N, C-alpha and C positions, 0 to 999 in steps of 0.2 A: 466531286463535282466535275473534275476534268474528264473522268470516264463517261459520266452521263452526257456531257456536252459533246464528247467525241463520237457518240453513237446517235446523236440527234442533230441533223443539219438545221432544224428549225431553231433549236436552242442556241446554236452557234450564231445564226443570223440575228436572233434577238439580242444576244450579248453584244455582237458587233454594233447593232443599231443603238443600243443604250450607251455603249462606250463612245460612239461618235457624238451623241447628244451631250454626254458628259464632257467630252473634250472641247466642244464648242462653247457650252454655257455652264455646265455643272461644276467646272473647276472653281467658280467663284464662291459656291456655297461652303466648301471646306475652309476656304480662306476666311470667310465671314465668321464661321463657327470658331475657328482657331483664334481669330482676333477677339471674339466675344469672351472666350474663357481666359485668354491672356490679359485682356483689359480688366476683367473683374479681379484677377490676382494682383495686377500691377497697381490699380487704383487704391488697393488696400495698403500699399507701401509708399506710393508716390503722391504727394499733394498736388493734384492737378489744378491748374489755374481756373478761376471761375469763368464760365462762358462755354457755350456749346461748341464753338469752333475749335477750341483746344482739345476737347474730348474727342471730337470727330477726327482731328488730325492724328492724335495719339492712337485711336482705334484703327485708322487706316494704315499707319505705319506698322502696328503690331500684326495686322492682317497680312500686309504685304511681305514682311520679312519671313513669315511662316511658309510662304510659297516660293521664296528665293531658292534657287538651285545652288547648293553649297556642297563641295566635296574637297577631300584632302588634296592640296596643291592648286586649288581654284582661287582666283583673285576676287571673286564676288564678295567674300567676307570683308576684305580690305575696302572695297568700294562701298559696302553697306555701313561699315563702322562709323564714318563721320556723319552720315545722314541720320543714323539711329541715335547717336549721342546728341546731335543738334536738335532733333525734334523732341527728344525727352527733356532736354534742358529748357527749351523754349516753352513747352507745354506745362512745365511744373513751376512751383514756387517753394520758397523756404530756404533752408540752409544750403549753400552751393555744394559743400562737401557731401552732404546727405543726398542731394539730387544726383551728383556724379556717382556716388557709391551705388545707389539703387539702379541707375542706368547700367553700370558695368555688370551688376549682378544679373539683371534680366537679359542682357546681351549674352552672358555666359550660360543662361538658362535656355535660351531659344536656339542659338546657333548650333550647339552640339547635336540637338535632335535632327535638324535639317542635314547636318553633315553626316550623321550616322545613316540616315535613310538614303540619302543621295549617293553616298560612297559605297556602303556595304549591302544595303537591301537591294540595290539595282541589279545584283547578280542573280537574283532568284528568278525562276521560270515556273510556269504553271499551264497545263492543259493545252487546248487548241489555240488560245490567244497567243499572239507573239509576245516575246519577252519584253520588248520595248513598251507596247501598249498596256500590257498587264501591270508592269512595274509602275508606269506613270499613273495608271488608274488607282492602284492600291496605295501608292505612295502618298497621293493627295488625301486619301481617306484616312490613313493611319495618323496623320498629323492632328486633326481635330479630335480623334479618339484619344491620343496621348494627352493633349491639353485638357480635354474634358474629364478624363480620369484623374488627372492631377488636381483640377479644380474641385472635383467632388471629394478628393482625399483631404484637401486642406481647407475646404470651405468653412467648416466650423471653427477652425483655428486662425482664420484671417482676422487681423485687427479691425475694430470698428471704425478706426480713423488711422491715417498715416502715422507711423511711430514718431515720437518726439524724443530725440537724443540731444545731448549737449554737443556743441561744435567739436570738442575734443574726441568724443566717441564716434561721431560721424567721420572724422579724419581717420580714425583707426579702422573703421569698416571699409573706407575707400582704399586704404593701403592693403587690407586683406583681400578685397575684390580684385586688386591689380594682379594678384598671383594667378588665379584661374584664367583671367583675361590674357595674361602673357602666355600661359600654356596653350590656350586656344589659338592665339595668333601664330604661335610658333609651329603648332602641328598642322593647322589647316592651310596657312598661307606661307609655309616655309619655302615652297618651290613655285610660288605664284609668278607668272610671266616667264618661267623658265621651261621651255618646251623641249629641251634636250636631255631630260632626265632619263637615265637608263631604267629598264624594267626592274632590275635588281634593287636599285635605290628606291624606286617607287613602291615596291613590295615592302621594303623596310618601313617606309613612311606609313603605309597602310596598317602595318602591325602596331606601330607606335600610336597611330590615331585610334586604333581599336582599344588601346589601353587608356589613353589620356582623355578622350572625349567623354566617356561615362563619368570619369573622375571630375571633369569640369562641371558637368551637369549636376552631380551630387553635391559638389562644393557650393554651387550657387544656391541650391536648396538649403544647405547647412547655413549659409550666410543669412538667408531670409529668416531662418529660425533664430540665429544669433541676434539679429536686430530686435526681434521680439523679446528675447531674454534680456538683452541690455536695457531695453526700455522699461521692462518690469523691474529690473534691478535699480535703475535710476529713480523710478517713481517711488519705490520702497525707501530708497536712501533719502529722498526729499521728504517723504512722509515721516521718516524717523527723525530728521532734523526738526521738523515742525512739532512732532510729539515731544522731543527733548525740550524745545522752547516752552511748550505748554506746561510740561512737568515743572520746569524751573519757575515759570510764572506762578503756577498754583502753589508751589512750595513756598514762594515768597509771600503769597497771600495768607497762607496758613501761619507762617512765621509772624507776620504782622498781626494776625488775629490773636495769637498767643500773647504778643507784647501788649495789645490793647487790654486783654483780660487781666494781665499782670498789673498794668497801670491802674485799671479800675479797682483792682483788689487793694492796691497800695495807696489809693487816692486819699482815704481818710487819714492815713499816717502823714502823707505829704501836706495836707491841709493843716494838720496839727503842728507840724514843724514851722510852716509859714506863719501861722497864728502866733506861735511862741516868739518867733523873731520879731514880728510887728509889735507885740506887747512889750518887748524889751527895747523897742525903738531902733532895732537894727534893720532899718529899711533897705540898706544896701545889701545885706546878707539875704533878706527876703527876695530882693530883685534877682540876685544871682541864683538863688535856689529855684525860683520860677523860670529863669532862663534855662537852667539845666533840664527842668521838666519839659519845657517847650521844645528843646532840641532832641527829645526822645524820638527814635524811629517810629514808635507807635503812633505819634501825633502827625508825622509827616505823611505816612501812608504811601501806597503805590499809585502812581498816576494812571488814571483811566483816560487814554488819549482819544478813543473813539468807541462807537457802539459795536463795530465789527470785531468779533472775538479774535480771528486770526491776525488781522492787522494790529489789534491792540496788544496781543501777545508779542509779536515781533517788535513793534515800536517800543514797548516797555522794556524788553530785553536790551535793545540797542540804546535806549535812553540811559539805562543803568550802566552799560558799557562806556558810554560817553562820560558819565560822571566819574567813573573810575579812571578814565584816561585824561581827566582834566579838561574835557571839552564841554561846551555849552550847547545844548540842543534847544532850538527854537521851533517848537511844534505847533502847527495849526492844522488839525486833521478833522475831517467831517465825513465819515463813511457810515452807511447803513449797516444793519445787522447782517444782511445777506447781500452778496455780490455774485453775478454770473461769471466770476473768474475762479478757477480752481484754487483751492487753498494752497496747494503746493506752488502754483505759479505766483500767487500773491505773496507768499512767504519768500520765494526766491527773488522776486522783483524788489520788494522793500528791503530785504536783508542784504542783497548785493549792493543796492544803491547806497545804503547807510554804511556798509563795510568799506566801500571805496571812499566815501566821504571822510570817514574817520581816519583811514590810512593816510589820506592827503592832509587833513586838517591838523593831525597830531604833530606834523613837521612844520606847520606854518605858525606865524605870530598870532594871527587871528584865529582863535579857537572856537568860533561860533559856527554851527551847522544849522542852516535854515531848512525846514521840512514843511512843505505845503502839500496837502493831499485832500482831495474831495471828490465826491461823485454827485454830479448834477447835470441836468439836461441830457441824460443818456450817455455821459462820458465819465470815465475814470481818469483823473488827472493827478499827476505826481510831479513835483518839482523839488529838487534837492540842490542846494547851493552851499559852497564852502570855499574857503581859501586854500591855496595850494602852496606848499613850501618847496622850493627848489625849481628845477626846470620842468616844464610841462612837455612831455614827449608828443610829437605829432600824431603818433598812432595810439596815444593814451595807454601805452603798455604799462604793466606793473613795474614798480621800482624795486620790488623785493628780489632778493637773491634767488629764492626758490621759485623759478618761473613755472615749474611743473605743477605747482600747487596754487598759483595765483595767476591773474591776468585773463581769466575766462569769464569774469562776472559781467563785464560790459557786453560781450558777445552773447552770453546767455540771456541777458535782459532784452537785447534787441530781438533775439529769437522768440522770446515769450511775447513781446509786443507785436511782432509781425504775425505770429501764429494766431493771436487774438484779434487780428484785423486792425491793429493800431500802429503807432509809430513811437520811436524813441530817438531823441536828439540830444546831443551834447554840445556845449559851447564853452570856450575858454577865452578869457579876456581880462587883462589887468590883474593877473595873478589869482583869478577866481575861476572856479569850475561850476558849471550849471548843467544839471541833467533834467530833462523834461520828457515825461512819458504821457501819452494820451491813448486810451483804449476805449472803443465803443462798448457799451454795456448791453447791446442788443443780442449778444451771443456770438459764437464763433461762426 
C-alpha cells in the first residue's frame, strides 16, 4: 500500500484528506465502538443500577478511557484510576466487595491495551504518511478492533445476568484482583511526574512493561472466567444442599409410610389386647396401652407446613432439628406451590434465618422460635423472632469459635433480599432478636 501511494500523488492527497477528516471528527467513532463492546462485556458482570442515566454514564466512561493516552511512566493512569473506580461504584449496585472486584478487573483489562498501543506501537512507521499521523490514525482504529474481537470471542460465554457470589467469595476475588492492579500501577506509573529519568532506566522500564502488561491483561480475563466458575460452583453447592434436604425429607416420609403400614397390620392384635384388658376390668392397663399406641411415630406424622415444596422441605427439616435441640417452633406459614424466587435462594434464606435463630435460642432460657411467613398482595414476607442468650454483639457477628465457617448467613440473606429487589432488617431489644425480610414477587 505504501508503494502504491508513493507513486500516486492523487492517492496521497486523498489519504491526507480523509486523515484530516478523521482527526477532526472521526476519532469519536472508534471511541463509541470501543465503549459499546466494553459495555456489553461489563454489563454481563456488573449489576448496573436501574435508570438510563447510570447506563449512559458508565458507557461514556468506558468510551473515554479507551481513548486515554497511556504509556509507561505516564501519570494519566493514576489520574484516571479514582474517576474510573468512582463511576463504576456509583453506577452499580449489589455487594460492595463484588463491585470493587469487578471494577478492578476491568481497569486491569482496559489499561494494558492502551499502554501497549501508546508505548510500543507508536514506534512503527509506514509509507508516505508521517509517523505521527499514521500512528495516531491506526492506533485509534486498533482499539475498537481489539475490543470487538474480544466481545465476539466471549459473547456466547457471557453470563445472562451479573454473577451472584457470597460475600466471602467476592472478597476473595477482590484480593486476587489487587495483584494485577498493583503490577499495572507499578509498571505504568512507577516514574510518573519524574522527568529526570535516564534513557537507560527508561529502556529497562519499557522492557519490564513489555513483559508485565500482557500478563495483567490475561490475568484480568482469567479472573472474569474465575468469577463464572465460582458462581457455578456455588450454585451447585446450594442445589446439592437443597437436594440433600429433599432426600432427607422424602426418606422420612417413606419411613413414616412403613410405620403406618406396620401399625395397620398390627391393629387387629392391638385391638384384641385392649379388648382383653377391658373384659378383665383392667381399665388402667387398657388406657396405658392405648397411650403407647397413640405415642407411635406413625400416628404423629410429618408436619406439612405449607404448599410450597421447597419451603416445606426446609421448614420440616429445621422443625425436626428444633425438636432434637429442645426448642419449640411456632410456625405459621402460608406459601403457594410456586414462587418467583429461585429454589436455592428460598432455601438459603429460610435455612440461614432458622439456623441463626436456633444458634441463639439454644443458649437462652426462652426456647421458643416464632416463624411467620406468607405471600400475599405481591409480597413475600418472612419474620423470625427468638430470644438471645448472652450478649448481643453490635455487628450481630457469630459467637462460634470457628468464624471461618460461620457468620456469613446474615450477609448472604441481605444479598439475596437486595438482589431480588427487597429488603432485610434485623432488630434487637429486650434480649430478643427479630429478622424481617420483604421481597416483591413481581420478579427480579
